C-alpha positions as CSV (number, residue, x, y, z in Angstrom):
1,M,-53.2,-206.5,-52.6
2,E,-50.5,-204.4,-50.8
3,G,-48.4,-207.6,-50.5
4,L,-48.7,-208.2,-54.2
5,L,-47.9,-204.6,-55.0
6,S,-44.7,-204.7,-52.9
7,L,-43.2,-207.6,-54.9
8,P,-40.0,-206.7,-56.8
9,E,-40.2,-205.6,-60.4
10,P,-38.2,-208.6,-61.7
11,F,-41.0,-210.9,-60.4
12,Y,-43.6,-209.1,-62.5
13,K,-41.3,-209.3,-65.5
14,L,-40.9,-213.0,-65.0
15,L,-44.7,-213.5,-64.7
16,G,-45.1,-211.5,-67.9
17,Y,-42.5,-213.6,-69.7
18,I,-44.2,-216.8,-68.6
19,N,-47.7,-215.4,-69.6
20,T,-46.4,-214.4,-73.0
21,G,-45.0,-217.9,-73.6
22,G,-48.4,-219.6,-73.1
23,V,-49.4,-222.9,-71.5
24,V,-46.2,-224.7,-72.7
25,M,-44.2,-222.6,-70.2
26,I,-45.7,-224.5,-67.3
27,P,-44.3,-227.9,-68.3
28,L,-41.0,-226.2,-69.2
29,A,-40.8,-224.7,-65.8
30,L,-41.6,-228.0,-64.1
31,N,-39.0,-229.7,-66.4
32,S,-36.3,-227.2,-65.4
33,L,-37.2,-227.4,-61.7
34,I,-37.0,-231.2,-61.5
35,M,-33.8,-231.2,-63.6
36,W,-32.0,-228.7,-61.4
37,V,-33.1,-230.4,-58.2
38,L,-31.5,-233.6,-59.5
39,I,-28.4,-231.8,-60.6
40,I,-27.9,-230.2,-57.2
41,D,-28.5,-233.5,-55.4
42,R,-25.9,-235.3,-57.6
43,A,-23.4,-232.4,-57.3
44,L,-23.6,-232.4,-53.5
45,F,-23.5,-236.2,-53.4
46,F,-20.3,-236.3,-55.5
47,R,-18.7,-233.5,-53.5
48,R,-19.2,-235.4,-50.3
49,L,-17.6,-238.5,-51.8
50,Y,-14.5,-236.6,-53.0
51,R,-13.8,-235.2,-49.5
52,K,-12.0,-236.9,-46.5
53,N,-11.1,-240.1,-48.4
54,M,-9.0,-242.8,-46.9
55,D,-6.2,-244.5,-48.8
56,S,-6.2,-248.2,-49.8
57,R,-3.9,-249.2,-46.9
58,T,-6.0,-247.5,-44.3
59,A,-9.1,-249.1,-45.8
60,L,-7.4,-252.6,-45.6
61,T,-6.5,-251.9,-41.9
62,H,-10.1,-251.0,-41.1
63,I,-11.3,-254.2,-42.8
64,S,-8.7,-256.4,-41.1
65,D,-9.6,-254.9,-37.7
66,N,-13.3,-255.0,-38.5
67,Q,-13.4,-251.3,-37.6
68,M,-16.0,-249.0,-39.0
69,P,-14.6,-245.7,-40.4
70,D,-15.0,-242.7,-38.2
71,P,-17.6,-240.5,-39.9
72,A,-16.0,-237.4,-38.5
73,R,-12.7,-238.2,-40.1
74,Y,-13.6,-240.2,-43.3
75,K,-16.6,-239.3,-45.5
76,G,-15.4,-240.2,-49.0
77,I,-16.3,-243.0,-51.3
78,V,-13.6,-245.4,-50.0
79,S,-15.0,-245.1,-46.5
80,M,-18.5,-245.8,-47.9
81,L,-17.1,-249.0,-49.5
82,V,-15.4,-250.1,-46.3
83,A,-18.5,-249.4,-44.1
84,E,-20.9,-251.2,-46.4
85,F,-18.5,-254.2,-46.8
86,I,-18.0,-254.5,-43.0
87,Q,-21.7,-254.5,-42.5
88,R,-22.2,-257.3,-45.0
89,R,-19.1,-259.4,-44.6
90,S,-19.1,-263.1,-43.6
91,S,-16.7,-265.4,-41.8
92,S,-15.3,-266.8,-45.1
93,N,-12.6,-265.0,-47.0
94,R,-13.7,-266.5,-50.2
95,L,-17.3,-265.4,-49.8
96,D,-16.1,-262.0,-48.6
97,R,-14.3,-261.5,-52.0
98,F,-17.7,-261.9,-53.8
99,I,-19.4,-259.6,-51.2
100,L,-16.7,-257.0,-51.9
101,D,-17.2,-257.2,-55.7
102,E,-21.0,-256.9,-55.2
103,T,-20.5,-253.9,-52.9
104,V,-18.3,-252.2,-55.5
105,L,-21.0,-252.8,-58.2
106,R,-23.8,-251.5,-55.8
107,I,-21.8,-248.3,-55.2
108,N,-21.1,-247.9,-58.9
109,H,-24.8,-248.2,-59.7
110,R,-25.5,-245.6,-57.0
111,L,-23.1,-243.2,-58.7
112,S,-25.1,-243.4,-61.9
113,D,-28.5,-242.7,-60.2
114,H,-30.5,-239.9,-61.8
115,L,-27.8,-239.1,-64.5
116,G,-29.9,-240.7,-67.2
117,L,-33.0,-238.8,-66.0
118,I,-31.1,-235.5,-66.1
119,G,-30.2,-236.2,-69.7
120,V,-33.8,-237.0,-70.6
121,L,-35.1,-233.8,-69.0
122,A,-32.4,-231.7,-70.8
123,A,-33.3,-233.4,-74.1
124,M,-37.1,-232.8,-73.5
125,A,-36.7,-229.1,-73.0
126,P,-36.1,-228.1,-76.6
127,L,-38.8,-230.4,-77.7
128,L,-41.3,-228.7,-75.4
129,G,-40.0,-225.4,-76.7
130,L,-40.7,-226.7,-80.3
131,L,-44.2,-227.6,-79.1
132,G,-44.6,-224.0,-78.0
133,T,-43.4,-222.8,-81.3
134,V,-46.0,-224.8,-83.1
135,T,-48.8,-223.6,-80.8
136,G,-47.7,-220.0,-81.2
137,M,-47.7,-220.3,-85.0
138,I,-51.1,-221.9,-84.9
139,T,-52.3,-218.9,-82.9
140,T,-50.7,-216.6,-85.4
141,F,-52.4,-218.2,-88.4
142,D,-55.7,-218.3,-86.6
143,V,-55.5,-214.6,-86.1
144,L,-54.5,-214.0,-89.7
145,S,-57.4,-216.1,-90.9
146,I,-59.9,-214.1,-88.9
147,Y,-58.5,-210.6,-89.0
148,G,-56.0,-210.7,-91.8
149,T,-53.2,-208.2,-91.1
150,G,-55.5,-205.8,-89.4
151,N,-54.7,-207.0,-85.9
152,I,-50.9,-206.8,-85.7
153,R,-50.9,-207.0,-81.9
154,A,-52.6,-210.4,-81.9
155,V,-50.2,-211.6,-84.6
156,A,-47.2,-210.4,-82.6
157,G,-48.5,-212.2,-79.6
158,G,-48.5,-215.5,-81.4
159,I,-45.0,-214.9,-82.8
160,S,-43.8,-214.0,-79.3
161,E,-45.2,-217.2,-77.9
162,A,-43.4,-219.2,-80.5
163,L,-40.1,-217.5,-80.0
164,I,-40.2,-217.4,-76.2
165,T,-40.9,-221.1,-75.8
166,T,-38.1,-221.9,-78.2
167,Q,-35.7,-219.7,-76.3
168,T,-36.7,-221.1,-72.9
169,G,-36.3,-224.7,-74.1
170,L,-32.8,-224.0,-75.3
171,M,-31.9,-222.0,-72.1
172,I,-32.9,-225.1,-70.1
173,A,-31.3,-227.7,-72.3
174,I,-27.9,-226.2,-72.9
175,P,-26.8,-225.8,-69.2
176,G,-28.6,-229.1,-68.4
177,M,-26.5,-231.1,-70.9
178,C,-23.3,-229.3,-69.8
179,M,-24.0,-230.3,-66.2
180,K,-24.8,-233.8,-67.1
181,G,-21.4,-234.1,-68.8
182,I,-19.6,-232.7,-65.8
183,L,-21.5,-235.1,-63.4
184,E,-20.8,-238.1,-65.6
185,R,-17.1,-237.3,-65.6
186,R,-17.1,-237.0,-61.8
187,A,-19.0,-240.3,-61.6
188,S,-16.5,-241.9,-63.9
189,I,-13.5,-240.8,-61.8
190,L,-15.2,-242.1,-58.6
191,K,-16.0,-245.4,-60.3
192,K,-12.3,-245.9,-61.3
193,K,-11.2,-245.0,-57.8
194,I,-13.6,-247.4,-56.2
195,A,-12.6,-250.2,-58.7
196,A,-8.9,-249.7,-57.9
197,V,-9.5,-249.8,-54.2
198,G,-11.8,-252.8,-54.5
199,Y,-9.1,-254.7,-56.5
200,Y,-6.5,-253.9,-53.9
201,L,-8.7,-255.1,-51.0
202,R,-9.8,-258.2,-52.9
203,R,-6.1,-259.3,-53.3
204,N,-5.3,-258.7,-49.6
205,I,-8.4,-259.9,-47.6
């Protein structure tokens, strides 16, 4: 009990907020948690691919020498392409061009991982909030049908549930959609970069 009493006041306010919102707040919280875990994962992944990149000529030199990129020096998306291509290359230049194309496609597909799911989770949040609005209004009408306007506190509880879930759904959806747009732009830039490098390497191997 002493441990519970020592918790900070904002924690109790958060619990009260969730309790007022009703059962719909649980899937809303899970939705938000999963969405932000995926957003952070993608943001860190893209950040790593933007850093310590090698240029096209350096990539060609590594491929010509069959030399894996030094992970302490190169960590960007171009070094990822070079490393994966060297691991999968053959002894035929013609076949290597197809392997290089496939490697570019594989990396492009990896750049799009989870972005669709982030969009789905962001779109689901206001729908879950709307569900909470419906359940809150049902609670309100149930109270009115039993007590009429004699129990204002119970009526206010139903209205609060309806408004809080709607507010929470929008608070989750708006930043989620903004982050999805930012991540998609970063993925698009990386895809263009890897396509340009892949085209240069294909012409010279």
